LOMARSE-793637 format. One line per 8 residues: number of its first residue (from 1); their letters; for each residue x, y, z of N, C-alpha, C. Coordinates in steps of 0.05 Angstrom, whole numbers, plus 5000, padded with zeros to 4 digits. Layout:
N
NUM> A> X,Y,Z,X,Y,Z,X,Y,Z | ...
//
This chain:
407
1> MSSRRNFL> 3055,8186,1692,3072,8174,1670,3055,8172,1645 | 3064,8180,1623,3048,8180,1598,3044,8151,1589 | 3023,8148,1571,3017,8122,1560,3041,8112,1544 | 3054,8131,1529,3077,8123,1513,3099,8112,1531 | 3104,8125,1553,3126,8116,1571,3119,8089,1583 | 3093,8086,1590,3085,8059,1600,3090,8038,1580 | 3084,8044,1554,3087,8023,1534,3117,8017,1529 | 3133,8038,1529,3162,8034,1525,3173,8016,1547
9> LSGAAFLT> 3164,8021,1571,3174,8005,1593,3164,7976,1592 | 3143,7971,1576,3134,7943,1574,3152,7927,1556 | 3170,7940,1542,3190,7925,1526,3185,7926,1496 | 3166,7943,1487,3161,7944,1458,3156,7973,1450 | 3172,7984,1432,3168,8011,1424,3143,8014,1407 | 3127,8035,1412,3102,8039,1396,3093,8067,1397 | 3066,8071,1395,3054,8097,1392,3044,8109,1419 | 3040,8135,1419,3027,8147,1442,2998,8136,1443
17> GCQTVPGP> 2990,8130,1467,2963,8120,1471,2959,8090,1467 | 2980,8075,1462,2979,8047,1458,2996,8033,1478 | 2985,8012,1491,3001,7998,1511,2993,7969,1513 | 3010,7953,1525,3003,7926,1530,2999,7923,1560 | 2982,7904,1567,2977,7898,1595,2986,7869,1600 | 3009,7865,1613,3019,7838,1617,3003,7822,1636 | 3006,7796,1634,2993,7779,1654,3009,7779,1680 | 2998,7767,1700,3011,7765,1726,3039,7752,1723
25> RVAGGPFM> 3059,7762,1737,3086,7751,1734,3089,7727,1753 | 3080,7704,1743,3081,7680,1760,3100,7661,1745 | 3123,7655,1757,3142,7637,1744,3129,7609,1742 | 3129,7599,1717,3117,7573,1712,3087,7572,1716 | 3074,7595,1715,3046,7596,1720,3030,7584,1697 | 3003,7581,1700,2987,7568,1680,2984,7586,1655 | 2977,7573,1633,2970,7587,1609,2945,7604,1615 | 2945,7629,1606,2922,7647,1610,2916,7663,1585
33> LGIDVLES> 2891,7663,1577,2883,7680,1555,2881,7709,1564 | 2878,7727,1545,2875,7755,1552,2851,7760,1571 | 2829,7746,1565,2805,7750,1582,2811,7740,1610 | 2826,7718,1613,2833,7707,1640,2850,7727,1655 | 2869,7740,1641,2886,7759,1654,2870,7783,1663 | 2853,7793,1646,2836,7816,1653,2818,7810,1676 | 2806,7786,1676,2789,7778,1698,2804,7776,1724 | 2829,7766,1723,2846,7763,1747,2852,7790,1759
41> RQFDLLRG> 2851,7811,1742,2856,7839,1751,2830,7853,1758 | 2809,7838,1761,2782,7849,1768,2773,7870,1747 | 2780,7865,1722,2771,7882,1700,2779,7911,1705 | 2804,7915,1714,2813,7942,1722,2812,7962,1700 | 2817,7954,1675,2817,7973,1653,2789,7984,1646 | 2769,7971,1657,2741,7977,1649,2725,7991,1671 | 2738,7995,1694,2723,8006,1717,2713,8034,1710 | 2687,8039,1717,2675,8065,1713,2669,8072,1684
49> KRVGLITN> 2670,8052,1666,2665,8057,1637,2642,8040,1628 | 2628,8050,1608,2608,8034,1594,2623,8018,1572 | 2617,7992,1573,2634,7973,1557,2618,7960,1535 | 2629,7960,1511,2619,7944,1489,2638,7921,1484 | 2628,7898,1474,2644,7874,1470,2638,7862,1442 | 2659,7861,1426,2658,7846,1400,2663,7817,1407 | 2643,7800,1402,2644,7773,1413,2628,7753,1397 | 2633,7728,1402,2616,7707,1391,2620,7682,1408
57> HTSVTGRG> 2613,7659,1398,2615,7634,1413,2643,7625,1419 | 2663,7636,1404,2691,7629,1408,2703,7645,1431 | 2689,7665,1440,2699,7683,1461,2693,7670,1488 | 2712,7654,1497,2709,7639,1521,2734,7642,1539 | 2731,7639,1564,2753,7639,1583,2768,7612,1580 | 2790,7610,1594,2805,7585,1593,2790,7562,1606 | 2771,7568,1623,2755,7547,1635,2729,7541,1619 | 2726,7555,1596,2704,7548,1578,2679,7565,1582
65> ELTRVAMK> 2680,7586,1599,2657,7603,1603,2657,7625,1582 | 2633,7632,1572,2632,7653,1552,2642,7680,1564 | 2658,7693,1548,2669,7719,1557,2647,7738,1565 | 2625,7739,1550,2604,7758,1557,2591,7751,1583 | 2591,7726,1591,2580,7718,1617,2599,7726,1639 | 2625,7721,1635,2644,7729,1655,2645,7759,1659 | 2643,7774,1637,2643,7803,1639,2617,7814,1651 | 2595,7802,1644,2569,7811,1656,2570,7807,1686
73> RGLGPQLT> 2581,7785,1695,2582,7780,1723,2601,7800,1737 | 2624,7806,1724,2643,7823,1736,2637,7853,1733 | 2622,7860,1712,2617,7889,1707,2588,7897,1712 | 2570,7878,1713,2542,7885,1717,2532,7903,1695 | 2518,7925,1702,2506,7943,1682,2527,7958,1665 | 2553,7957,1673,2573,7971,1657,2576,7958,1629 | 2570,7932,1627,2570,7919,1600,2544,7926,1587 | 2546,7944,1567,2521,7956,1556,2513,7946,1529
81> ALYAPEHG> 2532,7935,1513,2525,7927,1486,2544,7905,1476 | 2534,7888,1458,2550,7867,1445,2550,7872,1415 | 2571,7863,1402,2574,7866,1373,2584,7840,1361 | 2571,7831,1339,2577,7804,1328,2588,7806,1300 | 2608,7789,1294,2621,7789,1268,2606,7771,1248 | 2619,7765,1225,2608,7745,1207,2602,7719,1222 | 2581,7705,1214,2572,7680,1226,2555,7684,1251 | 2553,7710,1261,2535,7715,1283,2547,7709,1310
89> INGTVGAG> 2532,7716,1331,2542,7713,1358,2544,7684,1366 | 2529,7667,1353,2530,7638,1359,2545,7622,1338 | 2556,7635,1317,2573,7621,1298,2558,7602,1279 | 2532,7606,1276,2517,7587,1260,2509,7597,1232 | 2513,7623,1227,2505,7634,1201,2527,7628,1180 | 2518,7620,1157,2537,7612,1136,2555,7634,1126 | 2576,7627,1112,2596,7646,1102,2583,7666,1083 | 2589,7691,1086,2579,7712,1068,2551,7720,1071
97> IHVSSSRD> 2536,7708,1090,2508,7715,1094,2506,7737,1115 | 2490,7757,1109,2486,7779,1128,2474,7770,1154 | 2484,7782,1176,2475,7776,1203,2458,7799,1212 | 2435,7793,1224,2418,7814,1234,2425,7822,1263 | 2420,7847,1270,2422,7855,1298,2400,7841,1314 | 2404,7835,1339,2386,7819,1354,2389,7825,1384 | 2376,7808,1400,2380,7809,1429,2392,7783,1438 | 2413,7785,1454,2427,7761,1463,2411,7746,1484
105> SVTGLTVF> 2406,7720,1479,2389,7705,1497,2404,7698,1523 | 2431,7701,1523,2447,7695,1547,2448,7718,1566 | 2453,7742,1556,2457,7766,1573,2433,7785,1572 | 2416,7783,1552,2394,7801,1548,2403,7827,1535 | 2428,7830,1527,2438,7855,1515,2433,7856,1485 | 2432,7880,1474,2430,7883,1445,2455,7874,1432 | 2452,7859,1410,2475,7850,1394,2474,7865,1368 | 2493,7884,1364,2494,7899,1339,2510,7882,1319
113> SLYGPTRK> 2499,7879,1295,2512,7863,1275,2534,7880,1261 | 2558,7868,1259,2580,7880,1244,2585,7865,1218 | 2564,7850,1209,2566,7836,1183,2538,7837,1171 | 2528,7861,1167,2502,7866,1156,2504,7889,1136 | 2484,7907,1137,2485,7931,1120,2510,7947,1125 | 2521,7947,1149,2546,7960,1155,2565,7940,1169 | 2591,7943,1163,2611,7926,1176,2629,7942,1194 | 2626,7968,1192,2641,7986,1210,2621,7999,1229
121> PTPQMLAP> 2625,7997,1255,2606,8007,1274,2599,8037,1268 | 2574,8043,1268,2565,8071,1264,2566,8086,1290 | 2565,8113,1289,2564,8128,1313,2540,8120,1331 | 2518,8113,1319,2495,8105,1334,2500,8079,1349 | 2515,8060,1336,2522,8035,1349,2541,8039,1372 | 2558,8059,1370,2578,8064,1391,2568,8083,1413 | 2545,8095,1409,2535,8114,1429,2532,8102,1457 | 2525,8077,1460,2521,8066,1488,2547,8060,1502
129> IDVMVFDL> 2571,8064,1490,2595,8054,1503,2617,8076,1505 | 2636,8071,1523,2660,8088,1525,2684,8073,1515 | 2684,8047,1517,2707,8030,1509,2697,8005,1495 | 2711,7998,1473,2704,7973,1459,2725,7952,1465 | 2715,7928,1472,2733,7905,1478,2730,7885,1455 | 2752,7876,1444,2752,7856,1422,2762,7830,1433 | 2745,7809,1430,2753,7782,1440,2741,7761,1421 | 2755,7756,1399,2747,7735,1380,2771,7717,1375
137> QDIGCRSY> 2765,7692,1370,2787,7673,1363,2791,7674,1332 | 2813,7684,1324,2820,7685,1296,2834,7659,1288 | 2839,7656,1261,2853,7631,1252,2880,7637,1240 | 2888,7662,1237,2915,7668,1228,2918,7672,1198 | 2896,7675,1184,2897,7679,1155,2884,7705,1147 | 2897,7720,1129,2888,7747,1121,2859,7747,1112 | 2850,7727,1098,2823,7728,1086,2801,7722,1105 | 2807,7714,1130,2787,7708,1150,2777,7735,1161
145> TYISTMVV> 2751,7739,1162,2741,7766,1166,2741,7776,1195 | 2748,7760,1215,2748,7770,1242,2768,7792,1246 | 2791,7790,1233,2811,7811,1235,2801,7837,1221 | 2787,7833,1199,2776,7857,1185,2756,7871,1203 | 2740,7856,1218,2721,7867,1237,2736,7884,1258 | 2758,7873,1268,2774,7887,1288,2785,7913,1277 | 2795,7912,1253,2809,7935,1241,2789,7958,1236 | 2766,7952,1224,2747,7974,1219,2734,7984,1245
153> AMEACAEN> 2732,7966,1265,2721,7975,1291,2741,7994,1305 | 2767,7988,1303,2788,8005,1313,2785,8033,1301 | 2782,8034,1275,2780,8060,1262,2755,8075,1271 | 2732,8061,1273,2708,8074,1282,2710,8084,1310 | 2723,8069,1327,2727,8078,1355,2744,8103,1356 | 2765,8104,1340,2782,8128,1339,2766,8152,1330 | 2749,8149,1310,2734,8171,1299,2712,8180,1318 | 2704,8164,1337,2683,8171,1356,2692,8173,1385
161> GKDFIVLD> 2719,8175,1389,2729,8180,1415,2726,8157,1435 | 2726,8132,1425,2723,8109,1443,2750,8095,1445 | 2756,8085,1469,2780,8069,1473,2775,8041,1461 | 2798,8027,1456,2796,8000,1444,2815,7982,1459 | 2805,7959,1467,2821,7939,1482,2819,7912,1467 | 2842,7899,1462,2842,7872,1451,2850,7853,1473 | 2833,7833,1477,2840,7810,1495,2853,7789,1478 | 2879,7786,1481,2894,7770,1462,2888,7740,1464
169> RPNPMGGG> 2891,7727,1441,2886,7698,1439,2908,7685,1422 | 2912,7659,1423,2933,7646,1407,2927,7647,1377 | 2948,7649,1362,2946,7642,1333,2947,7612,1331 | 2925,7599,1322,2925,7569,1323,2946,7556,1306 | 2957,7570,1286,2978,7559,1270,3006,7566,1280 | 3007,7580,1303,3033,7587,1314,3041,7615,1305 | 3064,7624,1316,3073,7651,1310,3096,7652,1291 | 3104,7630,1279,3127,7630,1261,3120,7627,1232
177> RVEGPPLE> 3095,7619,1225,3087,7614,1198,3081,7640,1184 | 3097,7649,1165,3093,7673,1149,3095,7665,1120 | 3073,7667,1106,3071,7657,1078,3053,7674,1061 | 3059,7675,1035,3040,7684,1016,3045,7712,1004 | 3028,7719,0986,3032,7744,0970,3024,7769,0985 | 3033,7792,0976,3024,7817,0987,2996,7824,0978 | 2984,7844,0991,2959,7855,0983,2963,7880,0967 | 2954,7881,0942,2955,7906,0926,2932,7924,0935
185> PRWKSFVS> 2938,7950,0938,2917,7969,0948,2890,7967,0933 | 2891,7962,0907,2866,7960,0892,2848,7939,0902 | 2859,7918,0913,2844,7894,0921,2838,7893,0951 | 2842,7915,0965,2834,7916,0993,2804,7912,0995 | 2797,7894,1013,2768,7887,1017,2765,7875,1044 | 2741,7866,1050,2736,7854,1076,2748,7826,1079 | 2757,7814,1057,2772,7789,1058,2802,7794,1054 | 2810,7819,1053,2839,7827,1052,2840,7856,1061
193> QIPVPYVH> 2837,7860,1087,2834,7888,1097,2860,7902,1103 | 2881,7887,1111,2907,7899,1117,2929,7886,1101 | 2951,7901,1095,2971,7890,1077,2992,7872,1090 | 2982,7850,1100,3000,7829,1112,3000,7806,1093 | 3019,7787,1095,3018,7763,1079,2993,7747,1084 | 2987,7729,1066,2963,7712,1069,2963,7698,1095 | 2987,7689,1105,2990,7678,1132,3011,7695,1145 | 3004,7708,1168,3020,7729,1180,3035,7720,1205
201> GMTTGELA> 3026,7699,1218,3040,7689,1242,3038,7708,1266 | 3016,7723,1268,3013,7742,1290,2987,7737,1306 | 2986,7746,1330,2962,7745,1346,2945,7769,1339 | 2919,7769,1348,2902,7792,1343,2913,7817,1356 | 2924,7814,1380,2935,7838,1394,2959,7849,1378 | 2976,7832,1369,2999,7841,1353,2991,7855,1328 | 2971,7844,1314,2961,7856,1290,2948,7883,1295 | 2934,7886,1318,2923,7912,1325,2944,7933,1329
209> LMTAAHGW> 2966,7926,1342,2988,7944,1346,3001,7952,1320 | 3005,7932,1303,3018,7938,1277,3000,7955,1259 | 2974,7949,1260,2955,7965,1244,2956,7994,1251 | 2956,8000,1277,2956,8027,1286,2983,8041,1280 | 3005,8026,1284,3031,8038,1280,3037,8044,1251 | 3027,8028,1233,3034,8031,1205,3014,8048,1189 | 2994,8059,1203,2975,8077,1190,2957,8062,1170 | 2950,8037,1176,2932,8022,1159,2903,8030,1163
217> ISRAPRLN> 2898,8046,1183,2872,8058,1187,2875,8089,1188 | 2854,8104,1182,2857,8133,1180,2864,8146,1207 | 2854,8134,1228,2860,8144,1255,2862,8120,1274 | 2881,8122,1293,2884,8100,1312,2871,8107,1338 | 2857,8089,1351,2845,8095,1377,2865,8093,1399 | 2858,8101,1423,2873,8095,1447,2871,8065,1451 | 2893,8051,1449,2893,8022,1446,2908,8008,1469 | 2895,7988,1480,2908,7970,1500,2906,7941,1490
225> VVKMQGWS> 2927,7926,1493,2927,7898,1488,2932,7883,1514 | 2914,7866,1522,2918,7849,1546,2931,7823,1537 | 2956,7820,1544,2972,7798,1535,2963,7771,1548 | 2968,7750,1534,2966,7723,1546,2989,7718,1564 | 2986,7698,1581,3009,7688,1597,3015,7660,1587 | 3040,7654,1582,3048,7627,1577,3047,7618,1548 | 3042,7637,1529,3042,7630,1501,3068,7638,1488 | 3078,7621,1470,3103,7627,1456,3098,7622,1426
233> RNMVWQDT> 3115,7632,1409,3111,7632,1380,3112,7604,1368 | 3125,7586,1381,3127,7559,1370,3103,7541,1378 | 3083,7552,1392,3060,7537,1401,3038,7538,1380 | 3028,7515,1372,3003,7514,1357,2980,7508,1377 | 2956,7507,1367,2933,7506,1385,2935,7482,1404 | 2942,7459,1393,2943,7435,1410,2962,7438,1433 | 2982,7455,1431,3001,7459,1453,2990,7475,1476 | 2968,7489,1472,2957,7506,1493,2940,7490,1514
241> GLRWYRTS> 2931,7467,1506,2914,7451,1524,2885,7461,1524 | 2879,7481,1508,2852,7492,1506,2834,7475,1488 | 2808,7475,1494,2789,7463,1476,2785,7481,1452 | 2782,7469,1428,2776,7484,1404,2746,7487,1400 | 2737,7512,1396,2709,7517,1389,2709,7525,1360 | 2693,7512,1343,2693,7518,1314,2689,7548,1310 | 2707,7561,1296,2705,7590,1293,2684,7598,1273 | 2676,7580,1255,2655,7583,1236,2647,7555,1227
249> PNIPHATS> 2624,7553,1213,2614,7526,1207,2634,7508,1193 | 2653,7519,1177,2672,7502,1162,2700,7502,1174 | 2702,7511,1199,2728,7509,1213,2723,7494,1239 | 2717,7467,1237,2708,7452,1260,2730,7442,1278 | 2754,7440,1268,2776,7427,1282,2799,7446,1288 | 2815,7440,1307,2838,7457,1313,2858,7457,1290 | 2858,7437,1273,2876,7436,1250,2863,7449,1225 | 2837,7456,1227,2823,7467,1203,2836,7492,1192
257> PLYYVATG> 2848,7510,1208,2861,7533,1196,2883,7525,1177 | 2898,7504,1182,2919,7495,1164,2907,7486,1137 | 2885,7472,1138,2872,7463,1113,2859,7487,1098 | 2849,7506,1113,2838,7531,1101,2859,7545,1085 | 2883,7546,1095,2905,7559,1081,2913,7543,1056 | 2913,7516,1059,2922,7499,1038,2904,7498,1014 | 2878,7504,1017,2859,7503,0995,2841,7527,0992 | 2844,7547,1010,2825,7569,1010,2826,7586,0985
265> ILGGGSAL> 2850,7588,0973,2853,7604,0948,2842,7588,0924 | 2852,7563,0921,2844,7547,0898,2814,7542,0899 | 2802,7542,0923,2773,7537,0925,2756,7558,0911 | 2768,7580,0903,2753,7600,0888,2750,7595,0859 | 2763,7574,0849,2762,7567,0821,2735,7554,0814 | 2733,7545,0789,2708,7533,0779,2709,7503,0780 | 2686,7490,0785,2683,7461,0785,2705,7448,0802 | 2709,7459,0826,2729,7449,0845,2715,7436,0869
273> DIGIGTEN> 2730,7418,0882,2720,7406,0907,2742,7409,0928 | 2736,7423,0949,2755,7426,0971,2744,7413,0997 | 2723,7397,0994,2714,7382,1017,2693,7396,1035 | 2682,7418,1025,2660,7431,1041,2637,7411,1043 | 2627,7407,1067,2605,7388,1071,2615,7360,1080 | 2641,7357,1081,2653,7331,1089,2661,7333,1119 | 2674,7312,1128,2684,7311,1156,2708,7330,1159 | 2720,7338,1137,2744,7355,1139,2742,7377,1117
281> PFGYAGAS> 2726,7398,1122,2724,7420,1103,2752,7431,1097 | 2756,7438,1071,2782,7448,1061,2804,7427,1060 | 2796,7402,1065,2816,7380,1065,2819,7365,1039 | 2806,7374,1018,2807,7361,0992,2816,7381,0971 | 2828,7371,0950,2836,7387,0927,2830,7371,0902 | 2807,7375,0890,2799,7361,0867,2784,7378,0847 | 2781,7369,0823,2766,7384,0803,2752,7364,0784 | 2732,7374,0771,2716,7358,0753,2733,7348,0730
289> GVNAQAML> 2732,7322,0725,2746,7310,0703,2775,7305,0707 | 2786,7310,0731,2814,7306,0736,2820,7277,0743 | 2842,7267,0733,2851,7240,0740,2865,7241,0767 | 2855,7226,0786,2865,7227,0814,2894,7219,0815 | 2902,7198,0801,2929,7188,0802,2949,7209,0790 | 2940,7223,0769,2957,7244,0758,2961,7267,0777 | 2939,7274,0792,2941,7295,0812,2959,7286,0835 | 2957,7261,0843,2974,7251,0864,3003,7252,0856
297> ASCQRYGM> 3009,7245,0832,3037,7246,0822,3048,7274,0823 | 3032,7293,0816,3040,7321,0817,3046,7330,0845 | 3028,7323,0864,3031,7331,0892,3056,7319,0905 | 3062,7295,0897,3085,7281,0909,3111,7294,0901 | 3111,7310,0880,3135,7323,0871,3140,7350,0886 | 3121,7359,0901,3123,7386,0913,3144,7387,0935 | 3147,7365,0950,3165,7366,0973,3154,7382,0996 | 3131,7374,1007,3117,7388,1028,3119,7373,1054
305> PGVSFTPY> 3139,7378,1071,3143,7363,1096,3119,7367,1115 | 3109,7344,1124,3086,7345,1143,3059,7343,1129 | 3059,7340,1102,3034,7338,1087,3033,7312,1072 | 3011,7297,1074,3008,7272,1059,2985,7276,1039 | 2985,7259,1018,2965,7261,0997,2954,7233,0992 | 2927,7231,0989,2914,7206,0983,2895,7211,0959 | 2897,7195,0938,2879,7201,0915,2850,7194,0921 | 2832,7208,0909,2803,7202,0911,2789,7209,0886
313> TKNGFGGV> 2767,7195,0881,2749,7200,0858,2721,7199,0868 | 2705,7219,0862,2677,7219,0872,2660,7237,0855 | 2638,7227,0845,2619,7242,0829,2631,7258,0807 | 2650,7246,0793,2662,7259,0770,2685,7277,0777 | 2691,7280,0803,2714,7296,0811,2737,7278,0819 | 2761,7287,0812,2785,7272,0820,2805,7290,0832 | 2821,7280,0851,2841,7296,0863,2853,7282,0887 | 2861,7297,0907,2874,7286,0931,2860,7295,0956
321> RLGIDSHA> 2861,7278,0976,2854,7285,1004,2881,7292,1017 | 2880,7313,1033,2904,7322,1047,2905,7312,1076 | 2929,7307,1085,2933,7302,1114,2956,7321,1123 | 2950,7339,1141,2969,7360,1149,2975,7357,1179 | 3000,7353,1185,3009,7352,1213,3007,7380,1225 | 2999,7382,1250,2996,7408,1263,3021,7425,1264 | 3044,7411,1263,3070,7425,1263,3084,7423,1236 | 3068,7418,1214,3080,7415,1188,3097,7439,1180
329> RADLTALD> 3121,7434,1169,3139,7455,1161,3133,7464,1132 | 3115,7451,1119,3109,7459,1091,3098,7487,1089 | 3104,7500,1067,3092,7526,1060,3064,7520,1049 | 3044,7524,1065,3017,7515,1057,3004,7534,1037 | 3012,7559,1037,3001,7577,1016,3014,7571,0989 | 3039,7563,0989,3052,7554,0965,3038,7529,0955 | 3032,7511,0973,3017,7486,0966,2991,7493,0952 | 2976,7512,0963,2951,7521,0952,2954,7529,0922
337> VLMLGDLN> 2974,7546,0917,2978,7556,0890,2988,7534,0871 | 3006,7517,0881,3016,7495,0865,2994,7476,0857 | 2976,7469,0876,2954,7451,0869,2934,7464,0850 | 2930,7490,0854,2912,7505,0835,2923,7503,0807 | 2949,7508,0804,2961,7506,0777,2958,7479,0765 | 2962,7458,0781,2961,7431,0770,2932,7423,0764 | 2913,7430,0781,2885,7424,0776,2876,7438,0751 | 2884,7463,0747,2877,7477,0723,2888,7463,0698
345> RLSGGRVL> 2914,7455,0700,2927,7441,0678,2913,7414,0672 | 2908,7398,0693,2896,7372,0689,2867,7373,0681 | 2854,7395,0685,2826,7399,0676,2824,7411,0648 | 2847,7415,0636,2847,7427,0609,2842,7457,0610 | 2848,7470,0633,2844,7499,0635,2817,7507,0644 | 2799,7488,0651,2772,7495,0658,2769,7508,0685 | 2787,7501,0704,2785,7512,0731,2786,7542,0731 | 2804,7553,0716,2807,7582,0714,2792,7594,0690
353> GRMAGDKL> 2790,7579,0669,2778,7589,0644,2749,7596,0646 | 2735,7584,0665,2706,7588,0668,2699,7609,0690 | 2720,7622,0700,2714,7642,0721,2708,7669,0709 | 2689,7683,0720,2682,7710,0711,2666,7724,0732 | 2662,7750,0728,2644,7765,0745,2651,7765,0774 | 2630,7762,0791,2634,7763,0820,2653,7741,0830 | 2652,7718,0818,2669,7696,0826,2698,7703,0822 | 2705,7714,0799,2732,7722,0794,2740,7745,0812
361> NLFNKVYG> 2722,7764,0816,2728,7787,0833,2735,7778,0862 | 2719,7759,0873,2725,7749,0899,2751,7733,0900 | 2757,7718,0880,2782,7703,0878,2805,7722,0880 | 2804,7744,0865,2826,7764,0865,2828,7778,0892 | 2806,7783,0905,2806,7796,0931,2819,7778,0952 | 2813,7752,0951,2824,7734,0971,2854,7732,0966 | 2863,7730,0942,2892,7728,0936,2906,7755,0941 | 2891,7777,0937,2902,7804,0941,2913,7816,0916
369> SESLYKDL> 2907,7804,0893,2917,7813,0867,2904,7797,0845 | 2903,7809,0821,2894,7793,0798,2917,7779,0784 | 2941,7782,0795,2964,7771,0781,2964,7740,0780 | 2954,7727,0801,2953,7697,0801,2936,7687,0778 | 2913,7698,0776,2895,7689,0754,2908,7694,0727 | 2919,7718,0723,2930,7725,0697,2955,7708,0691 | 2972,7705,0711,2997,7690,0707,2992,7661,0700 | 2974,7648,0715,2968,7620,0709,2955,7617,0682
377> RRGVPASS> 2938,7636,0675,2924,7634,0649,2944,7636,0626 | 2966,7652,0630,2985,7655,0608,3009,7636,0610 | 3007,7617,0628,3026,7595,0629,3050,7599,0647 | 3050,7619,0664,3072,7623,0683,3071,7600,0703 | 3094,7586,0707,3094,7563,0726,3086,7572,0754 | 3070,7556,0768,3062,7563,0795,3086,7566,0813 | 3107,7550,0809,3131,7552,0825,3144,7579,0823 | 3143,7591,0799,3155,7618,0795,3138,7639,0810
385> IVSGWGGF> 3112,7636,0810,3095,7654,0824,3101,7653,0854 | 3104,7629,0865,3110,7626,0893,3137,7638,0901 | 3157,7634,0884,3183,7645,0890,3184,7675,0890 | 3164,7688,0877,3163,7717,0877,3154,7729,0903 | 3145,7713,0922,3136,7724,0948,3159,7729,0967 | 3182,7716,0962,3203,7715,0982,3212,7742,0993 | 3216,7761,0976,3224,7788,0985,3204,7801,1003 | 3179,7798,0996,3157,7810,1012,3155,7797,1039
393> TNSFRSAR> 3155,7771,1040,3152,7758,1067,3176,7763,1084 | 3200,7765,1073,3224,7772,1089,3222,7800,1100 | 3213,7819,1084,3211,7847,1093,3189,7849,1114 | 3167,7833,1111,3146,7834,1131,3156,7823,1157 | 3171,7802,1157,3182,7791,1182,3198,7812,1197 | 3213,7828,1182,3228,7849,1195,3210,7871,1206 | 3190,7879,1190,3173,7901,1198,3156,7893,1222 | 3148,7868,1224,3130,7861,1246,3145,7858,1273
401> QRHLLYA> 3171,7856,1272,3187,7848,1295,3182,7865,1319 | 3180,7892,1316,3176,7909,1339,3148,7909,1351 | 3130,7895,1337,3103,7893,1347,3097,7866,1360 | 3116,7848,1360,3112,7822,1372,3112,7823,1402 | 3093,7811,1414,3090,7811,1443,3101,7786,1457 | 3108,7766,1441,3115,7740,1452,3140,7730,1438 | 3157,7716,1452,3182,7705,1441,3177,7679,1427
//
């Protein structure tokens, strides 16, 4: 039976060479990550192959064991190489800092860096393997680089005749939140690698399937996605019962992805405070010289269900501290842009007016366009900018439908 027929029988139409591997059919069975499902099948997809693993400290089984330890025990010498994304295999390297290739102290294997001089695996890096396994915990936002690592690795594997397997993991913000602007082709980068909304509401496995199907890479590899068991689209991280492992130094809590979305764009402005270095990174929205009470009054007019605002003033900065419920119904990307507009206004235009060079370039890459910067500078209301996303997010919801693996 062909791979295409296998995939069609799994209940989702897709491409030749791409398929999903369901979990055990146990009625009312326990929640299982993709790695748990694969391990329960005695790593059947990997038998007789040399295996590479894109991994870090977030790559753990449901019982908290590192994926690379579980795979080393199950595969022995078949696990031949490891590959690490931004922040390194232990998640301790700061944002944007190059990671060096090294030797893993846990398994003794070589760890090839995918966030150094090259971010796309080279033929030399892929030479020791027959199949690449991807197992990283993403946060569900386009600008987070773990998905970019997956996408360029998929393309490299296709170009070098290597299979690609995604061990699926939950989207910590759930599968229903779809928000934000499109990505213009000019601004494609490692912080906006594929043309999905800023918040896409998909798992890594679903994104891999959609990336291959829509031609977002030059060539698609032979692709398998090992599905989770027991996950549904209305589940946020806290509903899984799993422990949260900080995905990077500034994403310490299970709710941190929500805050990252709420202030990640505005944080690219000048003289801004989003709480980096505090107990809740990305949990603040303030700017130099801004009156905290004026910012609070603006935020209270937004109508953001599930989000609270508390004024603060510190070291010449004024603004609000955010409180976001894990099931908040608010459009958090809209909140990000609305707060940016008000902070810029309340600072007399300094938040955007002082941006230039690399800082402005990165700001545009994260947003996916230079339109936000230009529109706010020329006085377009932030609410009008936000309303302009509606057609795109609606069309994306329709386009992603056939690639969704979970109800």
